[in-house]
N, C-alpha and C positions, 0 to 999 in steps of 0.2 A: 465755395458758396454756391448754393442752389438759388438761381434767380427765377422768380415767381411772378407770372401775371394773373390778376384776379379779374374776371368777367362777371359782373352780377348788377342787375338793374336796380336793386333795392338799396339805396344808399347806406341805411343803418347795417344790413347784412355786410355789405361791402367793407365797411368800416370795422366790424367784428372781425371779419375775416382777415384783413389787413393787420390788425392788432395781434390776432393769434399767431399769424406767419411770421411777423417780426419779433415776437417774444420767443420764438423758437430758434435756438442756436443752429446755425447752418443755412438760414434761409433769409432771403432778402427780396421783398416786393419791389419790383422795377417798374410795373404800372398797375393801376387800379381803375378800371373803366366800367361804364355802366351800359355800353352799347357794342354790339359786334362791329359796327362801323369804327368806332374809336379803337378797338382792339386791332382791327385789321391794320390801321394806320401805324400804331404802335409796333405791332409785330414785324412789319416790313424792316425795322431798324434795330430792334433789340435781339439780343442773344438771350434765350429763354430755356429754362430746363424743365418747368412745370407751369401748367395752365390750370387754374381753378375755373371752372365755366359752369354757369347757372344753366342747368339743362332744360329748363323751361323758357326757352327763348322765344318770345312771341315776335310776330312780324313787325310790331312797333319798335323793336330794339335793333332793327337793321339800319 
């Protein structure tokens, strides 16, 4: 099972990504967050195989 973290500031997009990943056999969302700071906290203690990251990270996301 591939463990996935989603980092996306838009809640609707984050929800869509989560649904797509969870409906795909072999993948499990272990964290879905809206800021880089939240992701950093989660990544310190999670074992992750895949990061889905919003590439347009504005400073407000930190």
